[in-house]
A tleap script that builds the chain and sets N, CA, C and O, in Angstrom:
source leaprc.protein.ff14SB
mol = sequence {
  NMET THR ASP HIE PRO SER ARG VAL PRO SER
  ARG GLY GLY GLY ALA ARG ALA ARG LEU ALA
  ARG GLU ALA ARG SER HIE ALA PRO ARG MET
  TYR ALA ILE ALA TYR GLU ALA ALA ASP GLY
  GLY GLY GLY GLY ILE ALA ALA TYR GLY LEU
  GLN PHE ALA ASP ARG ALA GLU THR VAL GLY
  VAL ALA ASP GLY HIE ARG SER SER SER GLU
  THR ALA ALA HIE ALA ARG ALA LEU TYR ALA
  ARG PHE GLY ALA PRO ASP ASP LEU THR ALA
  HIE LEU VAL TRP LEU ASP ALA ALA ALA PRO
  VAL ARG PRO ALA PRO ALA ARG ARG PRO ARG
  THR ALA ARG ARG CARG
}
set mol.1.N position { 60.383 51.078 39.258 }
set mol.1.CA position { 60.257 52.051 38.238 }
set mol.1.C position { 59.528 53.204 39.812 }
set mol.1.O position { 58.939 52.729 40.783 }
set mol.2.N position { 59.748 54.310 39.648 }
set mol.2.CA position { 59.154 54.908 40.696 }
set mol.2.C position { 57.952 56.040 39.913 }
set mol.2.O position { 58.162 56.559 38.817 }
set mol.3.N position { 57.001 56.211 40.538 }
set mol.3.CA position { 55.500 56.669 40.196 }
set mol.3.C position { 55.903 58.408 40.028 }
set mol.3.O position { 56.307 59.219 40.861 }
set mol.4.N position { 55.604 58.532 38.637 }
set mol.4.CA position { 55.564 60.099 38.594 }
set mol.4.C position { 54.112 60.930 38.718 }
set mol.4.O position { 53.289 60.020 38.817 }
set mol.5.N position { 53.623 61.787 38.747 }
set mol.5.CA position { 52.265 62.260 39.059 }
set mol.5.C position { 51.561 62.499 37.980 }
set mol.5.O position { 50.409 62.908 38.129 }
set mol.6.N position { 52.194 62.261 36.406 }
set mol.6.CA position { 51.510 62.082 35.666 }
set mol.6.C position { 51.378 60.669 34.786 }
set mol.6.O position { 50.810 60.512 33.705 }
set mol.7.N position { 51.971 59.857 35.467 }
set mol.7.CA position { 52.172 58.338 34.948 }
set mol.7.C position { 50.804 57.562 34.308 }
set mol.7.O position { 49.872 57.512 35.110 }
set mol.8.N position { 50.635 57.158 33.433 }
set mol.8.CA position { 49.487 56.447 33.668 }
set mol.8.C position { 49.700 55.095 32.488 }
set mol.8.O position { 50.199 55.148 31.363 }
set mol.9.N position { 49.176 54.028 33.155 }
set mol.9.CA position { 49.528 52.869 33.123 }
set mol.9.C position { 49.515 52.770 31.408 }
set mol.9.O position { 49.414 53.842 30.811 }
set mol.10.N position { 49.573 52.052 30.950 }
set mol.10.CA position { 49.434 52.027 29.203 }
set mol.10.C position { 49.719 50.505 28.870 }
set mol.10.O position { 50.619 49.956 29.506 }
set mol.11.N position { 48.891 49.656 27.749 }
set mol.11.CA position { 49.709 48.801 27.311 }
set mol.11.C position { 49.378 48.510 25.843 }
set mol.11.O position { 48.267 48.930 25.521 }
set mol.12.N position { 49.829 48.107 25.208 }
set mol.12.CA position { 49.683 48.527 23.340 }
set mol.12.C position { 51.209 49.257 22.714 }
set mol.12.O position { 52.287 49.593 23.204 }
set mol.13.N position { 50.577 49.263 21.368 }
set mol.13.CA position { 51.792 49.310 20.786 }
set mol.13.C position { 52.222 50.661 20.478 }
set mol.13.O position { 53.149 50.863 19.695 }
set mol.14.N position { 51.332 51.977 21.298 }
set mol.14.CA position { 51.865 53.254 21.560 }
set mol.14.C position { 52.593 53.231 22.738 }
set mol.14.O position { 53.471 54.093 22.692 }
set mol.15.N position { 52.596 52.607 23.773 }
set mol.15.CA position { 53.537 52.868 24.604 }
set mol.15.C position { 54.873 53.580 24.840 }
set mol.15.O position { 55.298 54.397 25.657 }
set mol.16.N position { 55.404 52.851 23.664 }
set mol.16.CA position { 57.304 53.354 23.408 }
set mol.16.C position { 57.142 55.171 23.271 }
set mol.16.O position { 57.674 56.014 23.992 }
set mol.17.N position { 56.112 55.411 21.951 }
set mol.17.CA position { 56.287 56.572 21.823 }
set mol.17.C position { 55.404 57.418 22.873 }
set mol.17.O position { 55.546 58.641 22.892 }
set mol.18.N position { 54.519 56.806 23.723 }
set mol.18.CA position { 53.766 57.871 25.075 }
set mol.18.C position { 54.902 58.218 25.823 }
set mol.18.O position { 55.213 59.308 26.302 }
set mol.19.N position { 55.541 57.011 25.857 }
set mol.19.CA position { 56.987 57.485 27.058 }
set mol.19.C position { 57.926 58.226 26.830 }
set mol.19.O position { 58.304 59.059 27.654 }
set mol.20.N position { 58.575 58.031 25.461 }
set mol.20.CA position { 58.932 59.176 24.980 }
set mol.20.C position { 58.679 60.627 24.744 }
set mol.20.O position { 59.459 61.564 24.572 }
set mol.21.N position { 57.249 60.552 24.787 }
set mol.21.CA position { 56.882 62.354 24.956 }
set mol.21.C position { 56.559 62.598 26.521 }
set mol.21.O position { 56.408 63.695 27.060 }
set mol.22.N position { 56.497 61.483 27.048 }
set mol.22.CA position { 56.709 62.319 28.570 }
set mol.22.C position { 58.090 62.260 28.973 }
set mol.22.O position { 58.500 63.196 29.659 }
set mol.23.N position { 58.892 61.318 28.667 }
set mol.23.CA position { 60.133 61.688 29.236 }
set mol.23.C position { 60.794 63.428 28.455 }
set mol.23.O position { 61.524 64.263 28.990 }
set mol.24.N position { 60.152 63.438 27.029 }
set mol.24.CA position { 60.535 65.138 26.988 }
set mol.24.C position { 59.733 66.152 27.236 }
set mol.24.O position { 59.877 67.238 26.675 }
set mol.25.N position { 58.798 65.906 28.106 }
set mol.25.CA position { 58.031 67.269 28.438 }
set mol.25.C position { 58.240 67.375 29.796 }
set mol.25.O position { 57.936 68.420 30.370 }
set mol.26.N position { 58.941 65.998 30.676 }
set mol.26.CA position { 58.987 66.559 32.005 }
set mol.26.C position { 61.090 66.462 32.049 }
set mol.26.O position { 61.577 66.498 33.179 }
set mol.27.N position { 62.093 66.350 30.826 }
set mol.27.CA position { 63.210 66.746 30.854 }
set mol.27.C position { 63.846 67.913 31.088 }
set mol.27.O position { 63.752 68.862 30.308 }
set mol.28.N position { 64.430 67.941 32.000 }
set mol.28.CA position { 65.560 69.012 32.395 }
set mol.28.C position { 66.230 69.568 31.714 }
set mol.28.O position { 66.917 68.805 31.034 }
set mol.29.N position { 66.443 70.899 31.479 }
set mol.29.CA position { 67.502 72.015 30.864 }
set mol.29.C position { 68.848 71.456 31.121 }
set mol.29.O position { 69.331 70.973 32.145 }
set mol.30.N position { 69.296 71.629 30.025 }
set mol.30.CA position { 71.357 71.606 30.366 }
set mol.30.C position { 71.366 72.913 30.504 }
set mol.30.O position { 70.659 73.889 30.254 }
set mol.31.N position { 72.572 72.590 31.069 }
set mol.31.CA position { 73.101 74.233 31.067 }
set mol.31.C position { 74.849 73.876 31.404 }
set mol.31.O position { 75.248 72.721 31.554 }
set mol.32.N position { 75.631 74.933 31.471 }
set mol.32.CA position { 77.273 74.661 31.514 }
set mol.32.C position { 77.440 76.561 32.240 }
set mol.32.O position { 76.791 77.588 32.037 }
set mol.33.N position { 78.651 76.226 33.110 }
set mol.33.CA position { 78.624 77.366 33.958 }
set mol.33.C position { 80.422 77.784 33.306 }
set mol.33.O position { 81.519 77.497 33.784 }
set mol.34.N position { 80.227 78.178 32.667 }
set mol.34.CA position { 81.474 79.093 32.019 }
set mol.34.C position { 82.342 80.199 32.663 }
set mol.34.O position { 81.754 81.185 33.107 }
set mol.35.N position { 83.981 80.105 32.774 }
set mol.35.CA position { 84.445 81.286 33.255 }
set mol.35.C position { 85.071 81.934 32.359 }
set mol.35.O position { 85.576 81.230 31.484 }
set mol.36.N position { 85.256 83.367 32.249 }
set mol.36.CA position { 85.743 84.139 31.871 }
set mol.36.C position { 86.696 84.995 32.285 }
set mol.36.O position { 86.244 85.963 32.897 }
set mol.37.N position { 87.957 84.958 32.145 }
set mol.37.CA position { 89.064 86.121 32.791 }
set mol.37.C position { 88.784 86.987 32.678 }
set mol.37.O position { 88.019 87.120 31.723 }
set mol.38.N position { 89.098 88.240 33.451 }
set mol.38.CA position { 89.050 89.331 33.368 }
set mol.38.C position { 90.110 90.297 32.522 }
set mol.38.O position { 89.884 91.426 32.086 }
set mol.39.N position { 91.044 89.702 32.444 }
set mol.39.CA position { 91.886 90.555 31.277 }
set mol.39.C position { 91.225 90.250 29.550 }
set mol.39.O position { 91.463 90.978 28.587 }
set mol.40.N position { 90.375 88.998 29.527 }
set mol.40.CA position { 90.210 88.611 28.134 }
set mol.40.C position { 91.197 87.374 28.091 }
set mol.40.O position { 90.668 86.541 27.355 }
set mol.41.N position { 92.076 87.029 28.437 }
set mol.41.CA position { 92.848 86.195 28.226 }
set mol.41.C position { 92.421 84.902 28.424 }
set mol.41.O position { 93.237 84.067 28.813 }
set mol.42.N position { 90.940 84.515 28.160 }
set mol.42.CA position { 90.628 83.310 28.050 }
set mol.42.C position { 89.554 83.340 29.158 }
set mol.42.O position { 89.014 84.267 29.762 }
set mol.43.N position { 89.387 81.429 29.232 }
set mol.43.CA position { 88.198 81.026 30.621 }
set mol.43.C position { 88.109 79.527 30.058 }
set mol.43.O position { 88.959 78.867 29.459 }
set mol.44.N position { 86.784 79.204 30.451 }
set mol.44.CA position { 86.808 77.737 29.606 }
set mol.44.C position { 85.378 77.256 31.164 }
set mol.44.O position { 84.806 77.874 32.062 }
set mol.45.N position { 85.404 76.225 30.782 }
set mol.45.CA position { 84.006 75.709 31.182 }
set mol.45.C position { 84.151 75.102 32.357 }
set mol.45.O position { 85.022 74.231 32.355 }
set mol.46.N position { 83.449 75.312 33.603 }
set mol.46.CA position { 84.042 74.835 35.097 }
set mol.46.C position { 83.176 73.635 35.184 }
set mol.46.O position { 83.591 72.491 35.366 }
set mol.47.N position { 81.615 74.085 35.001 }
set mol.47.CA position { 80.841 72.835 35.470 }
set mol.47.C position { 79.540 72.680 34.371 }
set mol.47.O position { 79.077 73.525 33.605 }
set mol.48.N position { 79.199 71.481 34.567 }
set mol.48.CA position { 77.560 71.354 33.823 }
set mol.48.C position { 76.793 70.848 34.568 }
set mol.48.O position { 77.087 70.227 35.589 }
set mol.49.N position { 75.300 71.139 33.974 }
set mol.49.CA position { 74.303 71.114 35.048 }
set mol.49.C position { 73.161 70.466 34.572 }
set mol.49.O position { 73.197 69.976 33.443 }
set mol.50.N position { 72.120 70.383 35.276 }
set mol.50.CA position { 70.725 69.941 34.727 }
set mol.50.C position { 69.964 70.931 35.433 }
set mol.50.O position { 70.530 71.114 36.511 }
set mol.51.N position { 68.697 71.832 35.306 }
set mol.51.CA position { 67.643 72.201 35.675 }
set mol.51.C position { 66.563 71.723 35.869 }
set mol.51.O position { 65.869 71.559 34.865 }
set mol.52.N position { 66.130 71.413 36.889 }
set mol.52.CA position { 64.792 70.504 37.415 }
set mol.52.C position { 63.902 71.543 37.356 }
set mol.52.O position { 64.199 72.731 37.229 }
set mol.53.N position { 62.575 70.977 37.470 }
set mol.53.CA position { 61.587 71.945 37.721 }
set mol.53.C position { 62.019 72.417 39.293 }
set mol.53.O position { 61.836 73.592 39.612 }
set mol.54.N position { 62.566 71.509 40.207 }
set mol.54.CA position { 62.177 72.221 41.434 }
set mol.54.C position { 63.882 72.272 42.394 }
set mol.54.O position { 64.109 72.513 43.580 }
set mol.55.N position { 64.916 71.892 41.115 }
set mol.55.CA position { 65.877 72.309 41.925 }
set mol.55.C position { 67.200 72.443 40.298 }
set mol.55.O position { 66.738 72.293 39.167 }
set mol.56.N position { 68.594 72.699 40.485 }
set mol.56.CA position { 69.424 72.267 40.059 }
set mol.56.C position { 70.327 71.694 40.301 }
set mol.56.O position { 70.749 71.862 41.445 }
set mol.57.N position { 71.049 70.797 39.456 }
set mol.57.CA position { 72.229 69.791 40.113 }
set mol.57.C position { 73.349 70.575 39.248 }
set mol.57.O position { 73.067 71.006 38.130 }
set mol.58.N position { 74.528 70.724 39.770 }
set mol.58.CA position { 75.623 71.152 39.112 }
set mol.58.C position { 76.912 69.818 39.263 }
set mol.58.O position { 76.862 68.909 40.092 }
set mol.59.N position { 77.713 69.967 38.506 }
set mol.59.CA position { 78.680 68.799 38.584 }
set mol.59.C position { 80.084 69.557 37.893 }
set mol.59.O position { 80.247 69.715 36.683 }
set mol.60.N position { 80.968 69.946 38.884 }
set mol.60.CA position { 81.970 70.209 38.468 }
set mol.60.C position { 83.218 69.450 37.511 }
set mol.60.O position { 83.459 68.242 37.523 }
set mol.61.N position { 84.068 70.686 36.535 }
set mol.61.CA position { 84.848 69.356 35.282 }
set mol.61.C position { 85.842 68.848 36.122 }
set mol.61.O position { 85.790 67.639 36.346 }
set mol.62.N position { 86.979 69.679 36.774 }
set mol.62.CA position { 87.878 69.871 37.044 }
set mol.62.C position { 88.050 68.780 38.368 }
set mol.62.O position { 88.944 67.935 38.324 }
set mol.63.N position { 87.114 68.869 39.555 }
set mol.63.CA position { 87.084 68.125 40.303 }
set mol.63.C position { 85.365 67.682 40.876 }
set mol.63.O position { 84.819 67.894 41.959 }
set mol.64.N position { 84.892 67.036 39.692 }
set mol.64.CA position { 83.559 66.956 40.286 }
set mol.64.C position { 82.760 67.283 41.311 }
set mol.64.O position { 81.799 66.549 41.543 }
set mol.65.N position { 82.988 68.400 42.093 }
set mol.65.CA position { 81.998 69.094 42.545 }
set mol.65.C position { 80.916 68.793 42.475 }
set mol.65.O position { 80.617 69.212 41.357 }
set mol.66.N position { 79.757 68.190 43.018 }
set mol.66.CA position { 78.735 68.335 42.917 }
set mol.66.C position { 77.867 69.627 44.308 }
set mol.66.O position { 78.175 70.148 45.380 }
set mol.67.N position { 76.675 69.597 43.330 }
set mol.67.CA position { 76.188 70.879 43.965 }
set mol.67.C position { 74.679 70.553 43.670 }
set mol.67.O position { 74.305 70.076 42.598 }
set mol.68.N position { 73.804 70.870 44.778 }
set mol.68.CA position { 72.110 71.296 44.473 }
set mol.68.C position { 71.967 72.638 45.148 }
set mol.68.O position { 72.232 73.006 46.293 }
set mol.69.N position { 71.292 73.479 43.728 }
set mol.69.CA position { 71.059 74.896 44.257 }
set mol.69.C position { 69.396 75.104 43.646 }
set mol.69.O position { 69.119 74.378 42.691 }
set mol.70.N position { 68.722 75.681 43.953 }
set mol.70.CA position { 67.296 76.133 43.999 }
set mol.70.C position { 67.396 76.564 42.420 }
set mol.70.O position { 66.267 76.692 41.946 }
set mol.71.N position { 67.954 76.701 41.920 }
set mol.71.CA position { 68.194 77.600 40.367 }
set mol.71.C position { 69.555 77.231 39.949 }
set mol.71.O position { 70.581 77.003 40.588 }
set mol.72.N position { 69.182 77.238 38.290 }
set mol.72.CA position { 70.871 77.413 37.473 }
set mol.72.C position { 71.398 78.683 38.075 }
set mol.72.O position { 72.546 78.762 38.510 }
set mol.73.N position { 70.597 79.612 38.092 }
set mol.73.CA position { 70.811 81.311 38.425 }
set mol.73.C position { 71.788 80.788 39.951 }
set mol.73.O position { 72.952 81.165 40.087 }
set mol.74.N position { 71.314 80.178 40.661 }
set mol.74.CA position { 71.784 80.249 42.022 }
set mol.74.C position { 73.479 79.605 41.976 }
set mol.74.O position { 74.460 80.058 42.566 }
set mol.75.N position { 73.394 78.401 41.056 }
set mol.75.CA position { 74.878 77.879 40.822 }
set mol.75.C position { 75.675 78.188 40.367 }
set mol.75.O position { 76.816 77.728 40.402 }
set mol.76.N position { 75.047 79.513 39.533 }
set mol.76.CA position { 76.385 80.407 38.731 }
set mol.76.C position { 76.850 81.391 39.636 }
set mol.76.O position { 77.979 81.832 39.422 }
set mol.77.N position { 76.137 81.875 40.714 }
set mol.77.CA position { 76.362 82.852 41.686 }
set mol.77.C position { 77.598 82.051 42.869 }
set mol.77.O position { 78.528 82.549 43.502 }
set mol.78.N position { 77.156 80.835 42.795 }
set mol.78.CA position { 77.869 80.125 43.632 }
set mol.78.C position { 79.283 79.834 42.780 }
set mol.78.O position { 80.293 80.017 43.460 }
set mol.79.N position { 79.537 79.361 41.239 }
set mol.79.CA position { 80.672 79.250 40.861 }
set mol.79.C position { 81.206 80.852 40.858 }
set mol.79.O position { 82.433 80.911 40.791 }
set mol.80.N position { 80.698 81.840 40.903 }
set mol.80.CA position { 81.305 83.257 40.776 }
set mol.80.C position { 81.960 83.622 41.896 }
set mol.80.O position { 82.732 84.579 41.967 }
set mol.81.N position { 81.568 82.616 43.098 }
set mol.81.CA position { 82.295 83.277 43.855 }
set mol.81.C position { 83.257 82.437 43.821 }
set mol.81.O position { 84.325 82.995 43.569 }
set mol.82.N position { 83.361 80.936 44.020 }
set mol.82.CA position { 84.615 80.342 43.461 }
set mol.82.C position { 85.911 80.809 42.580 }
set mol.82.O position { 87.093 80.467 42.631 }
set mol.83.N position { 85.255 81.664 41.815 }
set mol.83.CA position { 86.546 82.482 40.489 }
set mol.83.C position { 86.839 83.820 40.853 }
set mol.83.O position { 87.583 84.534 40.181 }
set mol.84.N position { 86.189 84.237 42.064 }
set mol.84.CA position { 86.153 85.321 42.684 }
set mol.84.C position { 87.962 85.712 42.631 }
set mol.84.O position { 88.536 86.554 41.941 }
set mol.85.N position { 88.516 84.754 43.627 }
set mol.85.CA position { 89.978 84.894 44.005 }
set mol.85.C position { 90.941 85.036 42.853 }
set mol.85.O position { 91.956 85.730 42.802 }
set mol.86.N position { 90.237 83.954 41.608 }
set mol.86.CA position { 90.848 83.969 40.723 }
set mol.86.C position { 90.779 85.098 39.278 }
set mol.86.O position { 91.205 84.958 38.132 }
set mol.87.N position { 90.064 86.193 39.933 }
set mol.87.CA position { 89.114 87.024 38.882 }
set mol.87.C position { 88.543 86.845 37.655 }
set mol.87.O position { 88.469 87.506 36.619 }
set mol.88.N position { 88.150 85.757 38.043 }
set mol.88.CA position { 86.871 85.459 36.511 }
set mol.88.C position { 86.024 85.443 37.261 }
set mol.88.O position { 85.973 85.614 38.479 }
set mol.89.N position { 84.867 85.091 36.042 }
set mol.89.CA position { 83.552 85.716 35.979 }
set mol.89.C position { 82.561 84.715 35.172 }
set mol.89.O position { 82.519 84.493 33.962 }
set mol.90.N position { 81.825 84.215 36.163 }
set mol.90.CA position { 81.225 83.195 35.733 }
set mol.90.C position { 79.741 83.312 34.946 }
set mol.90.O position { 78.861 83.858 35.612 }
set mol.91.N position { 79.451 82.951 33.881 }
set mol.91.CA position { 78.229 82.737 33.073 }
set mol.91.C position { 77.614 81.454 32.967 }
set mol.91.O position { 78.169 80.449 32.521 }
set mol.92.N position { 76.601 81.519 33.339 }
set mol.92.CA position { 75.574 81.075 33.121 }
set mol.92.C position { 75.111 80.520 31.087 }
set mol.92.O position { 75.225 81.292 30.135 }
set mol.93.N position { 74.799 79.576 31.029 }
set mol.93.CA position { 75.261 79.066 28.924 }
set mol.93.C position { 73.925 77.790 29.443 }
set mol.93.O position { 73.725 76.882 30.249 }
set mol.94.N position { 73.502 78.284 28.694 }
set mol.94.CA position { 71.965 77.031 28.578 }
set mol.94.C position { 72.342 76.590 27.167 }
set mol.94.O position { 72.400 77.220 26.111 }
set mol.95.N position { 72.609 75.160 27.510 }
set mol.95.CA position { 72.624 74.404 26.267 }
set mol.95.C position { 71.636 74.007 25.285 }
set mol.95.O position { 71.882 73.960 24.080 }
set mol.96.N position { 70.373 73.685 25.872 }
set mol.96.CA position { 69.589 73.477 24.845 }
set mol.96.C position { 68.278 74.656 24.575 }
set mol.96.O position { 67.118 74.307 24.355 }
set mol.97.N position { 68.763 76.177 24.650 }
set mol.97.CA position { 68.225 77.565 24.336 }
set mol.97.C position { 67.725 77.616 23.224 }
set mol.97.O position { 66.543 77.947 23.142 }
set mol.98.N position { 68.609 77.248 21.830 }
set mol.98.CA position { 68.286 77.586 20.684 }
set mol.98.C position { 68.895 75.683 20.101 }
set mol.98.O position { 69.499 74.731 20.596 }
set mol.99.N position { 68.209 76.070 18.741 }
set mol.99.CA position { 68.243 74.795 18.120 }
set mol.99.C position { 69.506 74.485 18.156 }
set mol.99.O position { 70.251 75.190 18.836 }
set mol.100.N position { 70.135 73.135 17.289 }
set mol.100.CA position { 71.087 72.362 17.869 }
set mol.100.C position { 72.119 72.619 16.721 }
set mol.100.O position { 71.758 72.268 15.598 }
set mol.101.N position { 73.067 73.053 16.826 }
set mol.101.CA position { 74.202 73.287 15.738 }
set mol.101.C position { 74.166 72.393 14.591 }
set mol.101.O position { 74.652 71.331 14.978 }
set mol.102.N position { 73.846 72.308 13.433 }
set mol.102.CA position { 74.497 71.538 12.348 }
set mol.102.C position { 75.451 71.979 11.404 }
set mol.102.O position { 75.592 73.132 10.998 }
set mol.103.N position { 75.958 71.189 11.153 }
set mol.103.CA position { 77.164 71.315 9.859 }
set mol.103.C position { 76.957 72.078 8.977 }
set mol.103.O position { 75.775 72.013 8.636 }
set mol.104.N position { 77.774 73.104 8.171 }
set mol.104.CA position { 77.127 73.603 7.157 }
set mol.104.C position { 76.703 72.294 5.787 }
set mol.104.O position { 77.030 71.127 5.570 }
set mol.105.N position { 76.222 72.852 5.427 }
set mol.105.CA position { 76.181 71.693 4.196 }
set mol.105.C position { 76.909 71.341 3.035 }
set mol.105.O position { 76.878 72.332 2.304 }
set mol.106.N position { 77.526 70.461 2.515 }
set mol.106.CA position { 78.669 70.107 1.911 }
set mol.106.C position { 78.652 70.595 0.547 }
set mol.106.O position { 77.763 70.284 -0.246 }
set mol.107.N position { 79.685 71.403 0.249 }
set mol.107.CA position { 79.610 72.338 -1.058 }
set mol.107.C position { 80.491 71.165 -1.857 }
set mol.107.O position { 81.376 70.389 -1.495 }
set mol.108.N position { 79.531 71.525 -3.653 }
set mol.108.CA position { 80.601 71.096 -4.431 }
set mol.108.C position { 81.735 71.355 -4.368 }
set mol.108.O position { 82.194 72.328 -3.769 }
set mol.109.N position { 82.624 70.181 -5.229 }
set mol.109.CA position { 83.825 70.811 -5.957 }
set mol.109.C position { 83.653 71.803 -7.139 }
set mol.109.O position { 82.809 71.772 -8.034 }
set mol.110.N position { 84.976 72.975 -6.857 }
set mol.110.CA position { 84.175 73.708 -8.315 }
set mol.110.C position { 85.468 73.109 -9.360 }
set mol.110.O position { 86.642 72.773 -9.210 }
set mol.111.N position { 84.734 73.178 -10.198 }
set mol.111.CA position { 85.413 72.900 -10.954 }
set mol.111.C position { 85.823 73.894 -12.167 }
set mol.111.O position { 84.932 74.646 -12.559 }
set mol.112.N position { 86.961 73.959 -12.732 }
set mol.112.CA position { 87.315 74.758 -13.594 }
set mol.112.C position { 86.478 75.189 -15.333 }
set mol.112.O position { 86.185 74.287 -16.118 }
set mol.113.N position { 86.287 76.286 -15.563 }
set mol.113.CA position { 84.834 76.478 -16.648 }
set mol.113.C position { 85.798 76.178 -17.919 }
set mol.113.O position { 87.020 76.297 -17.833 }
set mol.114.N position { 85.133 75.777 -19.105 }
set mol.114.CA position { 86.000 75.830 -20.419 }
set mol.114.C position { 85.120 77.220 -20.545 }
set mol.114.O position { 84.018 77.638 -20.190 }
set mol.115.N position { 86.634 77.818 -21.489 }
set mol.115.CA position { 86.191 78.615 -22.036 }
set mol.115.C position { 86.087 78.615 -23.752 }
set mol.115.O position { 85.565 79.563 -24.339 }
savepdb mol mol.pdb
quit
């Protein structure tokens, strides 16, 4: 295991909880690079990535192209250049920016009313 600047040796029952808190506090942000066609005819996800404190790592969906960038915005700019010949606009979509999408609550089946 590599040392992390905030790593503090611990023994005891709270170690897992402490490690989970530390993992969450240092977790990278997830993002996608999405293409939108200029004619409004669709688009799709071009890549997924992780924004770390000091860099962004991106992997292309179709070809597995891997890139390291200073930020996720720089990764989007790279994919904008890739998509330009096909008249595609690249968008940066943060996947963890909002609360997770939860399914709608189940509805009770409607029953006929007695008259």
